C-alpha positions in Angstrom: -12.7 -2.6 -32.6 -11.7 -5.8 -30.7 -9.9 -3.6 -28.1 -13.0 -1.2 -28.1 -15.2 -4.4 -27.3 -12.9 -5.8 -24.6 -12.6 -2.1 -23.0 -16.5 -1.9 -22.7 -16.7 -5.3 -21.2 -14.2 -4.7 -18.6 -15.8 -1.3 -17.8 -19.1 -3.5 -17.4 -17.2 -5.9 -14.9 -15.9 -3.0 -12.9 -18.9 -1.6 -12.1 -20.2 -4.9 -11.0 -17.3 -5.2 -8.7 -16.1 -1.6 -8.3 -13.2 -2.4 -6.1 -11.4 -3.5 -9.0 -9.9 -1.8 -11.6 -7.6 -2.1 -14.9 -3.9 -1.7 -14.6 -3.0 -3.1 -18.3 -4.7 -4.3 -21.3 -2.9 -5.1 -24.3 -3.7 -6.9 -27.6 -1.3 -8.4 -29.8 -1.2 -9.0 -33.6 -2.4 -12.7 -33.0 -5.5 -11.2 -30.8 -4.2 -12.6 -27.6 -5.9 -10.4 -25.0 -3.8 -9.9 -21.8 -5.5 -8.1 -18.9 -4.1 -7.3 -15.7 -6.3 -6.0 -12.9 -6.0 -4.7 -9.2 -8.2 -4.0 -6.3 -8.9 -2.0 -3.4 -8.9 -5.2 -1.4 -6.7 -7.4 -3.3 -7.6 -9.7 -6.2 -8.8 -13.1 -5.7 -8.7 -15.9 -8.2 -12.4 -15.6 -8.2 -12.2 -12.2 -9.1 -10.0 -12.9 -12.3 -12.5 -15.8 -13.3 -15.4 -13.1 -13.3 -13.3 -10.6 -15.6 -12.3 -13.7 -17.8 -15.9 -14.6 -18.1 -17.2 -11.2 -18.4 -14.8 -10.8 -21.7 -14.8 -14.5 -22.9 -18.6 -15.0 -22.9 -19.6 -11.6 -24.8 -17.1 -12.0 -27.5 -18.1 -14.0 -30.6 -15.1 -16.3 -31.3 -17.1 -16.6 -35.1 -16.3 -13.0 -35.7 -12.6 -13.1 -34.2 -10.6 -15.9 -32.9 -9.0 -14.6 -29.7 -7.0 -16.1 -26.6 -7.4 -14.6 -23.0 -5.2 -14.1 -19.9 -6.6 -11.9 -16.8 -3.9 -11.8 -13.9 -3.4 -9.6 -11.1 -0.6 -7.2 -10.4 1.7 -9.0 -8.9 3.8 -7.7 -5.4 7.0 -7.5 -7.7 5.2 -5.4 -10.0 5.5 -1.5 -9.9 2.7 0.5 -8.9 1.3 2.8 -11.3 -2.1 4.4 -10.2 -3.0 6.4 -7.4 -5.5 3.9 -6.3 -2.6 1.6 -5.8 -1.1 3.9 -3.4 -3.8 4.3 -1.4 -4.4 0.6 -1.0 -0.8 -0.1 0.3 -0.8 2.9 2.7 0.8 1.3 5.9 3.5 -0.7 3.5 7.2 0.0 3.1 7.9 1.2 -0.3 11.1 1.3 -2.4 10.6 4.6 -4.5 13.0 5.7 -7.3 12.7 9.4 -8.2 15.2 11.5 -10.3 17.0 12.7 -7.0 17.5 8.8 -6.2 16.2 6.0 -4.2 13.9 6.2 -0.8 12.7 3.4 1.3 10.0 3.9 3.7 6.4 3.5 5.1 3.6 5.0 2.8 1.9 7.0 5.4 -0.4 9.2 3.2 -1.7 9.7 -0.3 -3.1 13.2 -0.8 -4.2 14.6 -4.0 -1.0 13.9 -6.3 1.7 13.0 -3.7 2.7 10.7 -1.2 4.3 10.8 2.1 6.9 8.3 3.2 8.3 8.0 6.6 11.6 6.1 8.0 14.2 6.3 10.8 17.8 7.2 10.0 21.0 7.3 11.7 22.8 10.2 11.5 25.8 11.9 13.1 25.1 13.7 16.5 25.0 17.6 16.0 27.3 17.7 18.7 30.1 15.4 20.1 30.6 11.8 18.7 28.3 9.3 17.8 25.0 8.8 16.1 21.7 9.6 16.8 18.3 7.9 15.5 16.1 10.6 13.3 12.5 10.4 12.2 12.5 11.3 8.4 10.0 12.1 6.0 9.3 12.9 2.5 6.5 14.3 0.2 6.8 13.1 -3.1 4.8 14.0 -6.2 3.6 11.1 -8.0 5.1 12.8 -11.5 8.4 12.6 -10.0 8.2 8.8 -9.3 10.1 6.7 -11.8 9.3 3.9 -9.8 7.7 2.5 -6.6 7.4 -1.0 -5.6 6.2 -2.6 -2.1 9.0 -4.0 0.1 8.1 -7.4 1.5 9.2 -8.5 4.3 8.8 -11.9 5.9 
């Protein structure tokens, strides 16, 4: 019952600010509500406050005692939704698939696939030495075990 109320309130909050979306909702046995959100343009503290207030002000503590945390998806958190990939086009990702690990710039998100590009040093086809070549991988989302944004300073 509590979960359904919270889900409905979150839906209302996302209708009010449609750049925000839900990453994770959990409610434990002690009615601790934990909400993780992300946004197409990032998430501000005010966004977290607005979502928190939407939930807190519309639940009756007389009916059910609860605690509430609303947080943004941090940079260390893996990407889980197509919308998160779209907002990170142009950034470098570390992607793990069953084939191994690939690092490259996310250049495209189309349908259920992403495209990464990177440069690699490979032996020359003829002669000694190495040459820099452009590489590209088109990866289906269903094959991705984990994808994280690589932060560079």
